[in-house]
N, C-alpha and C positions, 0 to 999 in steps of 0.2 A: 318393346320397348323398355327405354330406361325409365332404373323407378331412383331415385333422387338419396344421399345418403341425406338421416336423418343422426344431427349430432348427439351425440350421448348425455348422461347433465355432466361427468365431466368437462369435458368438450365447449359447452352453454354456458356452466357457470350456472348458479342454486339462486347466489346471488347476486346479483349487476350490482349494487351497491353498497358489495364488500369485493366484489371482483373477485370470488371465491368457488373453487368449484369440492365437483366429492373425488372423491378417491378413491379409480375402480376397485382398490387393494382393498378399503373394504374401515382405514386406518381412519376416516374423517374427513371432514376438509380438508385443501390447501393452500396456499397463497397463490395466488395468477403472478408470473412473472408482470413485474414492475419498468417495461423495459426503460424511462427517464431515467430515474433515482439512477440505475446502474449507468447508461450513457453519462449523465454526471458524475460520479461514483470513476468511469472509467479516466473521464476527461479532467477533475479535480489531482487524480492518482498520475497521469499521463502530466500533467503543468507541473509535478511538485518534483517527482521521479525528474524530466529536465532538468530544473532547479537546481536540484541537489546532486547530480552528475555536474550541472556547469558549475559546483562551487567544488567541487570533489577537481575537478580541475583546473580551477583558476589554486590553485592551492600544490596540487603536484607540476604551472610551471613558476613557481618560483626559485629562486637560486639557492640555497642550499646554509647560505649568511642569512635570507632573511628572513627563509623562514626557522631559523633560529631562534630569532630575535624577536619572534613573532613569539616560541610556544615558552620562551621564558619567563614570560607572567604568568603565566599559566603553571607551568615549573616553578615555581613562588611562592605561592597561591595555594597548589598543591601540597607541598613540602611542607606546610601547616601542620598539612592532617600527618600527609609518611615521609616522614624527618629521608631518610634515603633511599627515596622516590630517584629515577636517574632521570639527565636532558630522554635516554634512549630508550630506556621503559615508554614517556611520558609520549613521545610519539609514535611510539609501536600503539599504544591504547592509542589515540585518538588518530588513527588508521585505521581498527579495528571498528570503532565505536562511526568512523564517514561507513564506512560500510555495513558494516549493522543496520544501519537509519537507511541504507539501500534499499538491502535485503527486507527489510521492514512494511517500507514504501510498493515491492515487488509484490509480497504478499497479500498486501490489503486492497493492491486493482485485479474487480472481478475478472472472471474469464473471459474469454470474445463470444465463446457458444454460453447457448441454452435456448 
């Protein structure tokens, strides 16, 4: 006859209200996995990444004259602070900024496993 496996304190959890268990290493309580919060965060990050990627793609589809026209107003504004700023430098900084934001969104996206 097989004996049923009795769950340990770590598997059971010691406080059902807090949904916490005891770490077998003896370091104290550890929070249990919050699946719903992780799913919501994953969905929000996926939508943000898709929208931001669409923004980057739409900017890359513009012809050079339209893109240059769009950056002229920002160049005039930026030259109040940095008088020697060129359009080339501003456009490079804008590309860096666009992909930096995409990278931050990627870092904030939770991992699929756990």
